[in-house]
Biotite code that builds the C-alpha atoms (Angstrom):
import biotite.structure as struc

atoms = struc.array([
    struc.Atom([-13.566, 7.545, -1.089], chain_id="A", res_id=1, res_name="MET", atom_name="CA", element="C"),
    struc.Atom([-16.771, 9.519, -0.720], chain_id="A", res_id=2, res_name="ALA", atom_name="CA", element="C"),
    struc.Atom([-18.306, 10.762, -3.943], chain_id="A", res_id=3, res_name="TYR", atom_name="CA", element="C"),
    struc.Atom([-21.677, 12.261, -4.775], chain_id="A", res_id=4, res_name="VAL", atom_name="CA", element="C"),
    struc.Atom([-22.570, 13.517, -8.244], chain_id="A", res_id=5, res_name="SER", atom_name="CA", element="C"),
    struc.Atom([-25.268, 15.761, -9.605], chain_id="A", res_id=6, res_name="GLN", atom_name="CA", element="C"),
    struc.Atom([-26.959, 12.595, -10.881], chain_id="A", res_id=7, res_name="GLU", atom_name="CA", element="C"),
    struc.Atom([-26.963, 11.172, -7.333], chain_id="A", res_id=8, res_name="ASP", atom_name="CA", element="C"),
    struc.Atom([-28.455, 14.444, -6.088], chain_id="A", res_id=9, res_name="LYS", atom_name="CA", element="C"),
    struc.Atom([-31.147, 14.270, -8.777], chain_id="A", res_id=10, res_name="ALA", atom_name="CA", element="C"),
    struc.Atom([-32.076, 10.730, -7.640], chain_id="A", res_id=11, res_name="LYS", atom_name="CA", element="C"),
    struc.Atom([-32.259, 11.705, -3.947], chain_id="A", res_id=12, res_name="LEU", atom_name="CA", element="C"),
    struc.Atom([-33.922, 15.122, -4.417], chain_id="A", res_id=13, res_name="ALA", atom_name="CA", element="C"),
    struc.Atom([-37.553, 13.920, -4.837], chain_id="A", res_id=14, res_name="PRO", atom_name="CA", element="C"),
    struc.Atom([-37.461, 12.036, -1.520], chain_id="A", res_id=15, res_name="VAL", atom_name="CA", element="C"),
    struc.Atom([-35.724, 14.936, 0.255], chain_id="A", res_id=16, res_name="ILE", atom_name="CA", element="C"),
    struc.Atom([-38.279, 17.386, -1.161], chain_id="A", res_id=17, res_name="LYS", atom_name="CA", element="C"),
    struc.Atom([-41.143, 15.167, -0.025], chain_id="A", res_id=18, res_name="SER", atom_name="CA", element="C"),
    struc.Atom([-39.783, 15.230, 3.550], chain_id="A", res_id=19, res_name="VAL", atom_name="CA", element="C"),
    struc.Atom([-39.471, 19.023, 3.378], chain_id="A", res_id=20, res_name="LEU", atom_name="CA", element="C"),
    struc.Atom([-43.025, 19.313, 2.060], chain_id="A", res_id=21, res_name="LYS", atom_name="CA", element="C"),
    struc.Atom([-44.418, 16.912, 4.676], chain_id="A", res_id=22, res_name="LYS", atom_name="CA", element="C"),
    struc.Atom([-43.119, 19.172, 7.472], chain_id="A", res_id=23, res_name="TYR", atom_name="CA", element="C"),
    struc.Atom([-43.837, 22.481, 5.627], chain_id="A", res_id=24, res_name="SER", atom_name="CA", element="C"),
    struc.Atom([-40.143, 23.382, 5.371], chain_id="A", res_id=25, res_name="MET", atom_name="CA", element="C"),
    struc.Atom([-38.331, 25.344, 2.662], chain_id="A", res_id=26, res_name="LYS", atom_name="CA", element="C"),
    struc.Atom([-34.761, 24.455, 1.821], chain_id="A", res_id=27, res_name="GLY", atom_name="CA", element="C"),
    struc.Atom([-32.117, 23.950, -0.815], chain_id="A", res_id=28, res_name="SER", atom_name="CA", element="C"),
    struc.Atom([-30.073, 20.928, -1.835], chain_id="A", res_id=29, res_name="ILE", atom_name="CA", element="C"),
    struc.Atom([-26.544, 21.083, -3.202], chain_id="A", res_id=30, res_name="LYS", atom_name="CA", element="C"),
    struc.Atom([-23.431, 19.017, -3.762], chain_id="A", res_id=31, res_name="VAL", atom_name="CA", element="C"),
    struc.Atom([-20.295, 20.300, -2.048], chain_id="A", res_id=32, res_name="GLN", atom_name="CA", element="C"),
    struc.Atom([-16.820, 19.320, -3.290], chain_id="A", res_id=33, res_name="ASN", atom_name="CA", element="C"),
    struc.Atom([-18.245, 16.152, -4.942], chain_id="A", res_id=34, res_name="HIS", atom_name="CA", element="C"),
    struc.Atom([-18.179, 14.422, -1.524], chain_id="A", res_id=35, res_name="THR", atom_name="CA", element="C"),
    struc.Atom([-21.031, 15.931, 0.465], chain_id="A", res_id=36, res_name="LYS", atom_name="CA", element="C"),
    struc.Atom([-24.766, 16.291, -0.067], chain_id="A", res_id=37, res_name="LEU", atom_name="CA", element="C"),
    struc.Atom([-25.896, 19.413, 1.785], chain_id="A", res_id=38, res_name="ALA", atom_name="CA", element="C"),
    struc.Atom([-29.387, 20.601, 2.705], chain_id="A", res_id=39, res_name="VAL", atom_name="CA", element="C"),
    struc.Atom([-29.933, 24.100, 4.060], chain_id="A", res_id=40, res_name="THR", atom_name="CA", element="C"),
    struc.Atom([-33.288, 24.715, 5.734], chain_id="A", res_id=41, res_name="ILE", atom_name="CA", element="C"),
    struc.Atom([-34.280, 28.340, 5.147], chain_id="A", res_id=42, res_name="LYS", atom_name="CA", element="C"),
    struc.Atom([-37.722, 28.519, 6.774], chain_id="A", res_id=43, res_name="SER", atom_name="CA", element="C"),
    struc.Atom([-40.516, 26.408, 8.129], chain_id="A", res_id=44, res_name="GLY", atom_name="CA", element="C"),
    struc.Atom([-43.085, 25.669, 10.804], chain_id="A", res_id=45, res_name="LYS", atom_name="CA", element="C"),
    struc.Atom([-40.773, 23.805, 13.213], chain_id="A", res_id=46, res_name="ILE", atom_name="CA", element="C"),
    struc.Atom([-39.450, 25.947, 16.055], chain_id="A", res_id=47, res_name="ASP", atom_name="CA", element="C"),
    struc.Atom([-35.689, 25.382, 16.454], chain_id="A", res_id=48, res_name="PHE", atom_name="CA", element="C"),
    struc.Atom([-35.292, 28.277, 18.922], chain_id="A", res_id=49, res_name="LYS", atom_name="CA", element="C"),
    struc.Atom([-34.314, 25.964, 21.813], chain_id="A", res_id=50, res_name="ASN", atom_name="CA", element="C"),
    struc.Atom([-31.497, 24.422, 19.764], chain_id="A", res_id=51, res_name="TYR", atom_name="CA", element="C"),
    struc.Atom([-29.688, 27.570, 18.599], chain_id="A", res_id=52, res_name="THR", atom_name="CA", element="C"),
    struc.Atom([-27.327, 29.902, 20.397], chain_id="A", res_id=53, res_name="HIS", atom_name="CA", element="C"),
    struc.Atom([-29.691, 32.762, 19.638], chain_id="A", res_id=54, res_name="GLY", atom_name="CA", element="C"),
    struc.Atom([-28.439, 33.403, 16.123], chain_id="A", res_id=55, res_name="ASP", atom_name="CA", element="C"),
    struc.Atom([-30.962, 31.296, 14.170], chain_id="A", res_id=56, res_name="GLY", atom_name="CA", element="C"),
    struc.Atom([-28.260, 29.009, 12.771], chain_id="A", res_id=57, res_name="TYR", atom_name="CA", element="C"),
    struc.Atom([-27.581, 25.351, 13.548], chain_id="A", res_id=58, res_name="ILE", atom_name="CA", element="C"),
    struc.Atom([-25.126, 22.900, 12.030], chain_id="A", res_id=59, res_name="GLN", atom_name="CA", element="C"),
    struc.Atom([-26.930, 19.628, 12.708], chain_id="A", res_id=60, res_name="VAL", atom_name="CA", element="C"),
    struc.Atom([-24.809, 16.654, 13.761], chain_id="A", res_id=61, res_name="ASN", atom_name="CA", element="C"),
    struc.Atom([-26.595, 13.845, 11.956], chain_id="A", res_id=62, res_name="GLU", atom_name="CA", element="C"),
    struc.Atom([-25.124, 11.250, 14.342], chain_id="A", res_id=63, res_name="PHE", atom_name="CA", element="C"),
    struc.Atom([-26.819, 12.796, 17.390], chain_id="A", res_id=64, res_name="HIS", atom_name="CA", element="C"),
    struc.Atom([-30.283, 13.762, 16.145], chain_id="A", res_id=65, res_name="VAL", atom_name="CA", element="C"),
    struc.Atom([-32.010, 11.306, 18.482], chain_id="A", res_id=66, res_name="ASP", atom_name="CA", element="C"),
    struc.Atom([-30.192, 12.613, 21.557], chain_id="A", res_id=67, res_name="ARG", atom_name="CA", element="C"),
    struc.Atom([-30.226, 16.365, 20.922], chain_id="A", res_id=68, res_name="HIS", atom_name="CA", element="C"),
    struc.Atom([-33.674, 17.002, 19.440], chain_id="A", res_id=69, res_name="TYR", atom_name="CA", element="C"),
    struc.Atom([-37.213, 16.228, 20.582], chain_id="A", res_id=70, res_name="GLN", atom_name="CA", element="C"),
    struc.Atom([-40.691, 16.015, 19.123], chain_id="A", res_id=71, res_name="GLY", atom_name="CA", element="C"),
    struc.Atom([-41.357, 17.204, 15.618], chain_id="A", res_id=72, res_name="GLU", atom_name="CA", element="C"),
    struc.Atom([-37.794, 18.525, 15.185], chain_id="A", res_id=73, res_name="ALA", atom_name="CA", element="C"),
    struc.Atom([-36.386, 15.040, 15.870], chain_id="A", res_id=74, res_name="ARG", atom_name="CA", element="C"),
    struc.Atom([-38.903, 13.349, 13.564], chain_id="A", res_id=75, res_name="ASN", atom_name="CA", element="C"),
    struc.Atom([-38.169, 15.795, 10.750], chain_id="A", res_id=76, res_name="PHE", atom_name="CA", element="C"),
    struc.Atom([-34.394, 15.579, 11.057], chain_id="A", res_id=77, res_name="LEU", atom_name="CA", element="C"),
    struc.Atom([-34.421, 11.767, 11.324], chain_id="A", res_id=78, res_name="SER", atom_name="CA", element="C"),
    struc.Atom([-36.491, 11.463, 8.156], chain_id="A", res_id=79, res_name="GLU", atom_name="CA", element="C"),
    struc.Atom([-34.292, 14.035, 6.404], chain_id="A", res_id=80, res_name="LEU", atom_name="CA", element="C"),
    struc.Atom([-31.102, 12.145, 7.301], chain_id="A", res_id=81, res_name="VAL", atom_name="CA", element="C"),
    struc.Atom([-32.598, 8.895, 5.963], chain_id="A", res_id=82, res_name="ASP", atom_name="CA", element="C"),
    struc.Atom([-33.713, 10.626, 2.758], chain_id="A", res_id=83, res_name="ALA", atom_name="CA", element="C"),
    struc.Atom([-30.285, 12.196, 2.247], chain_id="A", res_id=84, res_name="MET", atom_name="CA", element="C"),
    struc.Atom([-28.504, 8.875, 2.681], chain_id="A", res_id=85, res_name="LYS", atom_name="CA", element="C"),
    struc.Atom([-30.764, 7.055, 0.242], chain_id="A", res_id=86, res_name="GLY", atom_name="CA", element="C"),
    struc.Atom([-30.896, 3.352, -0.573], chain_id="A", res_id=87, res_name="PRO", atom_name="CA", element="C"),
    struc.Atom([-27.302, 3.095, -1.872], chain_id="A", res_id=88, res_name="ASP", atom_name="CA", element="C"),
    struc.Atom([-25.651, 4.663, 1.193], chain_id="A", res_id=89, res_name="TYR", atom_name="CA", element="C"),
    struc.Atom([-22.872, 2.734, 2.920], chain_id="A", res_id=90, res_name="PHE", atom_name="CA", element="C"),
    struc.Atom([-20.268, 3.542, 5.560], chain_id="A", res_id=91, res_name="ASP", atom_name="CA", element="C"),
    struc.Atom([-17.414, 1.074, 5.942], chain_id="A", res_id=92, res_name="ASN", atom_name="CA", element="C"),
    struc.Atom([-15.209, 3.504, 7.839], chain_id="A", res_id=93, res_name="SER", atom_name="CA", element="C"),
    struc.Atom([-12.967, 2.435, 10.698], chain_id="A", res_id=94, res_name="ASP", atom_name="CA", element="C"),
    struc.Atom([-11.744, 5.414, 12.717], chain_id="A", res_id=95, res_name="ALA", atom_name="CA", element="C"),
    struc.Atom([-9.451, 3.177, 14.804], chain_id="A", res_id=96, res_name="MET", atom_name="CA", element="C"),
    struc.Atom([-7.301, 2.481, 11.763], chain_id="A", res_id=97, res_name="THR", atom_name="CA", element="C"),
    struc.Atom([-7.848, 5.894, 10.163], chain_id="A", res_id=98, res_name="ASP", atom_name="CA", element="C"),
    struc.Atom([-9.765, 4.319, 7.272], chain_id="A", res_id=99, res_name="TYR", atom_name="CA", element="C"),
    struc.Atom([-12.709, 6.275, 5.908], chain_id="A", res_id=100, res_name="PHE", atom_name="CA", element="C"),
    struc.Atom([-14.827, 4.727, 3.176], chain_id="A", res_id=101, res_name="HIS", atom_name="CA", element="C"),
    struc.Atom([-18.383, 5.955, 2.745], chain_id="A", res_id=102, res_name="THR", atom_name="CA", element="C"),
    struc.Atom([-20.657, 6.505, -0.226], chain_id="A", res_id=103, res_name="SER", atom_name="CA", element="C"),
    struc.Atom([-21.003, 10.215, 0.618], chain_id="A", res_id=104, res_name="HIS", atom_name="CA", element="C"),
    struc.Atom([-21.145, 12.624, 3.516], chain_id="A", res_id=105, res_name="TYR", atom_name="CA", element="C"),
    struc.Atom([-24.208, 14.644, 4.472], chain_id="A", res_id=106, res_name="ILE", atom_name="CA", element="C"),
    struc.Atom([-24.578, 18.114, 5.927], chain_id="A", res_id=107, res_name="SER", atom_name="CA", element="C"),
    struc.Atom([-27.726, 19.697, 7.374], chain_id="A", res_id=108, res_name="ILE", atom_name="CA", element="C"),
    struc.Atom([-27.861, 23.384, 8.239], chain_id="A", res_id=109, res_name="ASN", atom_name="CA", element="C"),
    struc.Atom([-30.801, 25.149, 9.812], chain_id="A", res_id=110, res_name="ILE", atom_name="CA", element="C"),
    struc.Atom([-30.412, 28.679, 8.488], chain_id="A", res_id=111, res_name="GLY", atom_name="CA", element="C"),
    struc.Atom([-27.066, 30.076, 7.358], chain_id="A", res_id=112, res_name="LYS", atom_name="CA", element="C"),
    struc.Atom([-24.346, 31.836, 9.299], chain_id="A", res_id=113, res_name="TYR", atom_name="CA", element="C"),
    struc.Atom([-25.378, 35.119, 7.669], chain_id="A", res_id=114, res_name="ASP", atom_name="CA", element="C"),
    struc.Atom([-29.111, 34.395, 7.133], chain_id="A", res_id=115, res_name="THR", atom_name="CA", element="C"),
    struc.Atom([-31.020, 33.024, 10.128], chain_id="A", res_id=116, res_name="PRO", atom_name="CA", element="C"),
    struc.Atom([-33.747, 30.394, 9.925], chain_id="A", res_id=117, res_name="TYR", atom_name="CA", element="C"),
    struc.Atom([-37.209, 31.949, 9.626], chain_id="A", res_id=118, res_name="GLN", atom_name="CA", element="C"),
    struc.Atom([-40.058, 30.445, 11.649], chain_id="A", res_id=119, res_name="LEU", atom_name="CA", element="C"),
    struc.Atom([-43.287, 30.711, 9.645], chain_id="A", res_id=120, res_name="THR", atom_name="CA", element="C"),
    struc.Atom([-46.826, 30.606, 10.979], chain_id="A", res_id=121, res_name="ALA", atom_name="CA", element="C"),
])
């Protein structure tokens, strides 16, 4: 069963923050329901305009970053996914038998549903 604690978040946070800093992004990290590590990107220098529906909000599918994003956006999101998983991440799930066993889930949001992502200069 997936589980992520505040201690796990504290171990992963420095690497996540270094990825955010490298790409000049501002965001927050939180644990949701003790199963999911979530990062919300509030603002930054990467233009995500071509990936939104015009509302400044994206729920990133971490399994399809390489296919749906290009350039700096892809590089940033790929590094962020790796940082959020960390060295102890595992996924022994088998959807065919309805068996889900992973260290923890991750969630990446660009902006919020009520607060759009802000592109900075």
